[in-house]
C-alpha positions in Angstrom: -0.1 0.1 -0.1 2.8 2.5 0.9 4.7 2.0 -2.3 1.5 2.3 -4.8 1.1 5.5 -2.9 4.0 6.6 -3.4 4.4 5.6 -6.8 1.3 7.2 -7.6 2.1 10.3 -6.0 5.3 11.1 -7.8 3.8 9.9 -11.0 1.0 12.6 -10.6 3.8 15.4 -9.9 6.0 14.2 -13.0 2.5 14.7 -14.4 1.4 17.8 -12.8 5.3 18.9 -13.0 5.2 18.2 -17.2 2.0 20.1 -17.7 2.8 23.3 -15.8 6.6 23.4 -17.2 6.0 22.5 -20.8 2.4 22.5 -21.8 0.8 25.8 -19.7 3.5 28.3 -20.2 3.6 28.1 -24.0 1.7 30.8 -26.0 -1.1 28.6 -28.5 0.3 31.3 -31.7 1.9 31.6 -35.1 5.2 30.7 -35.7 6.9 32.1 -38.2 9.2 30.3 -40.6 11.4 33.0 -42.0 12.3 33.6 -45.7 15.9 32.4 -45.9 14.6 29.2 -44.3 12.4 28.4 -47.3 13.4 27.5 -50.8 11.1 30.0 -52.7 12.0 32.5 -50.2 8.9 33.3 -48.5 8.3 33.6 -45.3 5.4 30.3 -43.8 3.3 31.3 -41.0 2.4 28.4 -39.0 -0.3 27.9 -36.4 0.9 25.6 -33.2 -2.1 24.0 -31.0 -0.5 22.0 -27.9 -2.7 20.6 -25.9 -2.5 17.3 -23.9 -3.5 14.6 -26.2 -3.8 10.9 -25.7 -1.0 9.9 -24.1 -1.2 12.3 -21.6 -4.0 11.8 -20.5 -4.0 7.9 -20.5 -0.7 8.6 -17.9 -3.0 10.6 -15.8 -5.8 8.0 -15.6 -3.3 5.2 -15.2 -2.1 7.7 -11.8 -5.9 8.2 -10.4 -7.1 4.3 -10.7 -3.7 3.8 -8.7 -5.2 5.5 -5.8 -8.5 3.5 -6.1 -5.9 -0.1 -6.3 -4.8 2.0 -2.7 -8.3 2.0 -1.7 -9.2 -1.7 -2.4 -6.5 -2.7 -0.5 -7.2 -1.3 2.4 -10.4 -2.0 2.5 -10.1 -5.9 1.8 -9.2 -7.8 4.7 -7.0 -10.6 4.3 -8.6 -14.4 5.0 -8.8 -15.1 8.5 -6.6 -18.3 8.1 -3.7 -16.0 6.6 -4.2 -13.6 9.8 -4.0 -17.0 12.0 -0.7 -17.6 10.5 -1.9 -21.1 9.2 -0.2 -20.7 6.0 -1.4 -20.7 2.5 -4.0 -23.0 2.2 -6.0 -22.3 5.5 -4.9 -26.0 6.6 -1.6 -26.3 9.6 -0.4 -29.4 7.6 0.7 -26.9 5.1 2.9 -24.6 7.7 
């Protein structure tokens, strides 16, 4: 449970850092390629739309599902025979 929560928090932190550092600060504007860099000497405007796409969104969903996984581990108890120390199958013979 601890490693699951730690992994989810660090992954979420990395996703938030990427979003803040790479996507939130970028202007959605037009970039102009100067004429000296094109074959015919004419400047080319390129409109760029920076958004989160499928990969980022899938990582975010997987990270959020990890919190559900940790919650399920907290809620579901171990079987009584494991708690009592009788081993894997519930019988004292398999200890």
